[in-house]
C-alpha positions, 0 to 999 in steps of 0.5 A, a space after each residue: 500500500 502506498 504511503 498516500 493510501 495509508 494516510 487516507 485510510 486513517 484520515 478519519 481517525 481522532 483517537 489513537 489507542 496503543 498497546 504497551 508491551 512490545 508495541 511502544 518499545 521493541 521486543 529486543 528490550 526483552 522485558 517480558 523475559 523478566 516478567 515471565 520469570 517472575 510469573 513462574 516464581 510467583 506461581 511456584 510459591 503460591 500454588 506450591 508446584 515445581 518450576 516446570 509445572 509452574 512454567 507450563 501453567 503460565 504459558 497455558 493460561 496465557 494461551 487459553 485465557 489471554 493472560 496468565 493472571 486471568 487463568 490464575 483468577 479463574 482457576 485458583 481464585 487468585 487475588 490480582 493485586 499482589 500478583 501484579 505488583 510482584 511480576 511488574 517489579 523489574 529492571 527497566 534499564 533495557 528501555 531507551 528513550 526514543 525521541 523520534 517516536 515521541 515526536 511522531 506520537 505527539 504529532 498525531 491529531 486527536 486523542 492518544 491513549 494507552 491500553 495494556 494488559 499490564 497495570 497503569 503504574 507499570 505503563 507509566 514506568 515504561 513510557 518514562 523510560 522511553 521518553 514518552 511521558 506526557 504524550 497520552 491523554 489517558 492510560 488504562 491497565 487491566 485494573 480498569 477492565 475489572 481484571 478482564 484481559 484483552 482479548 475478552 470483549 468485556 475488557 474492551 467494552 469496559 475500557 472503551 466505555 470509560 474513555 467514551 471515544 467513538 470506535 468508528 473514528 479510532 485506530 489500535 496498535 497492538 503486537 498480539 494479533 488476537 487483541 485486534 479482533 474486537 477493535 476490528 469488530 467495533 469499527 476501528 482501524 487495526 495495526 499489527 506491530 510485530 516483526 512477523 506478519 500474521 495476516 487475518 481479516 481483522 488486521 488492516 495493516 502490519 508494521 515492524 517499525 511503529 515509528 516509521 509507520 506513524 510518519 505516514 499518519 502525521 
């Protein structure tokens, strides 16, 4: 698709919704490597299972429920607060400021928000490390969705209703293709941000460079 065609496809957009992890920073930062270790440690300690079983549960719950936390809550009645505080207590030094990305996000016309399956305080720390603080009108975490995770429709409905934007005039940027199905159904433009494309009817665009893609929209 030509650059002018991309620009035209987004000309109606007045709200820009960004996922956080592996979307507003590159996967090469490997923050999730740290988070997954802490998840596995937490599952081991809380459920009293060996590491291999805890790691398998972490992975299976993410696959089947959208997040490991959702599986833990649904299957083990886990309190989300201590879990979320523990797994997000990581080293943010692998993240580097990105002045070009900051400039391009700031230039987007309209409202800019973050919606993550992490927590809002965690998101604040990530964007601070990336030099993106102050660019977003709102930040929504899993706590704002009643701890329902993306890709659950209930999670999107709760967060989007709270913000009150018109989904038919919005776009979503997300690294997990599962999490673009509901936005597409709600009339949003969808952009898959990942190294490898995952073609699907609910994905309008793919990019392996968010910052470069945004140059077509400003």
